[in-house]
N, C-alpha and C positions, 0 to 999 in steps of 0.2 A: 187661273194663274198662268201667266205666259211662260213659255220655255225659256231656260236660261240662255243667255247669249253665247255664241260659239267662242272658244278660247282664242285669244289673239294669236296671229301668226308670229313666228319668231322674227326678230328683226333681221333685215338683210342689208348689210352695210352697202352704201352706194358705191364703194370701191370694188365690190365683188363683180367680176366680169359676168356677162350674160352669155348664153349660148349663141347670141347673135355675133359676138366678138370671138370668133373661133380660136385664134391663136392665144388670146389672153385667157379664154376659158380653158384651153388645153393646159397652159402653164399652171393655172390655179388648181385645176382638177389634179394634176400631177402632184403638186405640193400637198394638197389635202390627202390624197391616197398614200403618199410617202409617209405621212404622219401616223398612219395606222400602226399600232404596235405589232411587231412581228419578230420572230426568232430567226436565227441563221443555223442551218444544219448542213450535214453532208449526207447525201442519199447514196448508199451503196448498192450496186447492181452487179449481176453476173449472169451470163449465159455461156455454159461450157467453160472454156478457158478465157473468154473475153470478160474483162472486169473493169469497173469504173467507180469513181467517187465524184460526186457533183454537188456543188453549192446549191442550196435551195432555201427559200424562206416561206414557202406556202405549204406548211405542214401543220396538221391539227388533229387531235383525237375527235372523232365525229360520232361515236357510238359507245355506249357502256356495255351493252350485252347484245351481241358479242363485242369484244374490245376491237374497235376498228379505228385505224388511222388513215387519213387522206393526205396525199401529197400531189401537188400540181407540178407537172414537168413539161418543159417546152416540148411541143409535139415532135419536132424533128431532132431532139437530142439523142445522143448515144444512150444515155440512162433510160429514157422512155422506151427505147427499143429493147435494151437489155432486161428491163423490168417485165415487159410483155413476154419476151422469150423465155426468161428464167422463172417467171411467175412468182417473184419474191423481191423484197427490197429491205434494206436496213436504213435506219436513221441514226446518225451519230450526233449527240448533243454535245456542243463544244463549250469549253470553259471561256469566260469572258476574256481572259488573257490571251486566248488563241485567235484573236481577230486576224492576224496576218496569215494564218493557216487558210482561212476561207478563200483568199484570193488565189491560192495555188490550185483550186478545184473549180474554177469558173469555166474552164475549157476541158475537153476530154483529156484524161491522164494518158500520157505516152511513156512517162518514166516509171516503169514497174519493175521491181526487183523480186526475184523468186529464189527459193532454195532449190537444191538439186531435185527434191521430190515434187517441185511445181508449186509449193505453197508460197503465196505472196507474202513478202515481208515488209516492203515499203512501196509507196505510191507517191509520186511527186516529191520524193525526199522525206516523207513522213512515215513513221512506223504504223503498220496496220496489222490487224488480226483477221483471220477468216472465221466468221461466227456462224453457228448453226449448221444444220445438215446441208444447206445450200452453199456454204462456204462464202457468205457475203462479206465484202470488205467493210471493216469498221475501223475508224481511227483509233490507234492504241491509246492515245492521250484523251479520248472522249470522256466527258463527265458521266455519260450514260449512253445506252443504245437501246433501240427497239428493233426487233426482227419481225417482219410481216410476210405473210403469204398472201399473194395478190388474189382478191376476190372479184374485183371488177375494174374496168378502165372505161372512162367516159370521155369522148372527144368533146373539148370545149371550144375549139377554134385554135388559137395560138398554143394552148396547152392541153394536156390530157390529165384527167383527174384519176389517180390510181387509189383504190381503196384496198387496204390490206388488213387482215386479221392478225392481231398480235400473237406470235407464237413463242416469243422469248424476249427477255429484257436483261440488261446488265449495267453495272456501274452504280454510282451513288450521286445522282445529280443534285440531291437535296443538300449535299455537303459542298457544292461549288456554285459560284455565280455563273449562270448559263449565258452564253453570248446571245445578244439581241442586235437587230439591224441598227438601232440607234447608237450602238457602241462603235460603229464604223462610219466611214464617210460614204458608204455605198447606198444607193437608192435603187428600188426596183418597183416597177408597176406604174400605173397612171397613164 
């Protein structure tokens, strides 16, 4: 009995650019990568008195035992430096209605208000709490948050992949619609 024929190749529309057409291929690749489902989060970081919240979309749970979360941060970002120095990070899960908040944290935060004792109360005009023993910034209006202790950082080129063990969580994200990239007009990647 002859072996079964190989499965047919998936159709490739003739309008798809080929790698030979660099500019068209780059545009097509960007559109396809932008279509990958992804969330939008705020990554909180701290080293000493220096503190930051940064918009991120490359966040995922990567291990069940131990509970590990990965976040990819731009290599030269303030947050990447603070996460490495402070050895911890926080992830704020945002509610779908908070899509305007995300734009306030695409650049390093310079507008930070503190109480007399030094506790941070607002960043970029939004109320924050300091969570956990590392006093990491978390958006007060977050649907939920995850606090992580940095376990490793891997240089990937333009980004650094930070793995953190979950040490605490808060909020009730199951009761809220969580913000996703497709809820905004923002695109990242590709």
